[in-house]
N, C-alpha and C positions, 0 to 999 in steps of 0.2 A: 506390392503391389500384388506380388506370388500368394503371401499369405491370407490374400482377402478373396486372390482366386480358389485357394481350397475352402477358408470359408462359403465361399459358395456353393461347393462341392459336399461339403457336409449339408447344407440345405437342399439341395438337387436328390441328392442317393436318398434324405428321406425323403422326399418327395415323391421318388420312382417306387420307393416302397408299399409308402402308403395307395398310390392308387389300389395296387392286386387286391391288397391289404383287403382297403375298403370295400370293394365291389367284393370277398371272398367272404367277410365277416358279415357285412349287411345282405346277403343273400343265406347266409349261413342262420341268421337272427329269424328271417320270414316272419315278420309280424312282432315279431320282438320289439324291446327298447332299442330306439335305430340310438338314442340319444351313447347307451353305454357303447355297442358298438361302435361309433363315430369315436366315441374317447380311447376306448382300447389300439385303436388303429391310428390314432393321431399320438398317442404315449410310445405304442412299437415303433412306429416309424422313426420315432424322435429320439429313440435312443439307437436305434440299426445307424442312424444318420451322423449319432454321438459317438456310438462304436466305430465306425469307417473313419472317421478322422481321425481319434485317440489310435488307432491298431494298426491301419490299413497306410493311411497317408501321413500317418504322426511323423515320422522321421523326415518329412518335408516341409515341414514348419521351419521358420528362423529358430523359435527358442520354445522351451518346454512351456511359461508362459503363455504364448502367443498359443500352444496345439490346444491349452487347458479352453482359452477364451475362446477360440474357433470350435472348438467342439462341443464344448456345452452352449455357447452362444451361437451355433449356426442349428442347433435340436431343439432351441428356446425361440429361436427367430421360428423356424419352420413348423411351429406348433400354434405360434402364434396365427399366421397364416392361415394352416388348418382349421383352427378354432375359430377364426373368423367366416373361411368360406360351408365349415356345418353349421354355421348359424343364420347365413344366406340362402342357401343351397337347400340342402336335405332337410334338417331341422322345420326349418318355415314351408317346406312345399308338402314334408309331412302332417306337418301341425294345421295347415291352413284349411280350412273351410273352402276360401276361395278357390284354390287349387282345387280342390275336389270339383267344384261344382264346374269350374271351366274345363275342368280334363272331360266330365260327364257330357260337355255341351261339342265337345271337341270331336270326341268319338259318335257322336249321330251324325246321320248322316245332314251334309250338306251344312253341320257346324251349328244346327238348330233343334230343337225341342219344346216342346208346347209346358209352361207352367207347371202345371198339372200332370204330367209326366215324370219331371224333375224331381217332385215330391215324393213320387211314385219310386223313383228309382236312387232317390238320394235319402237315405234315413240317417235321422242325426245317430239311433242307436247305434249304429256299425262303428262307427268313431266315437261315442260315449263310451261304447263295451272296451276299445282298445284303451282307449284313455281311462279305463277306470284299473283295470288288468295292468297297464305301466305306474300306477300309484300304488297296486299292491304290490308287484316286485319290487319298486323305490321303497316302501315301506310307510310310502304318505299317507295311508288309509289301510285299515281292515277290516278284514268282513266276519259280523261279531255274531252269527245266526243270516237272517236275512236282511243284515243292520249293515249299514259302511260307517266305519268308524273313524274320524281322522285321528292319528297318531303323534306322539309328541313332535317326531319329525315335521311332519304336516302343519300343525300349528304353527313350528319356526316360519317355516314357509310363508306360508298366508296371512301371518303377523309381516310379512316384509315386503308380501305383493298389497296388503290393505296401505301401510302406511308409502308407501312409494304411489299408490294410488290418489290418496291424500293430500300426498306430498304434488302432485303433477294434474289433480283434479280433471282425470280421466272419465272419471266416472263407470268405468269397467269393471271393478269388484259390485259384487252385491254386498249388500253388510251387514254384518250377524245380527241374529234375531232380533238382542238387545239394544242395537244399537241402529236400527232403521228409524230413517227420519220419517215426519209423515206424507203422506202424498199431496201433490198439491191442492188440491180439488180439497183438503182437511185443514190445510192449513186456514187461520182466520184470520 
């Protein structure tokens, strides 16, 4: 039971390091890739928790193998939970058009706004511009003159998305030009 409590201490220390680090890195990146800031925060926090387990409370474990499992396992447990948090909250909110629309409504007097005003305030170009910068920084696409060109990395990612879309029949992806099916009105 004592070793189990120490294992949870490793997870708790990782969490305690993560919260302020996540806030600092997210603010420091101002508009930069949120995913990168979250990933760095999670990784550094997991390492800090594992190091705490190995070096600070390591002598309190019942044996060296238990110390190793608790330190590594606690760090990985934290990383898993932090990854789920990142996907459910910050990344979803940052990427969600619905979250942006609801926030504009929320900020409006009385939580009301005319649809025409919403379209005036909320331009898709702002979100699209942010995503394009992130794609360039991630080397998914690159600018060549005034054109955007998908990179090899971008093609690999797109092929995964298209495969998942076909398997799940979501219809969310726009088929490549050579694969577009005729519109319903053109079908015989």
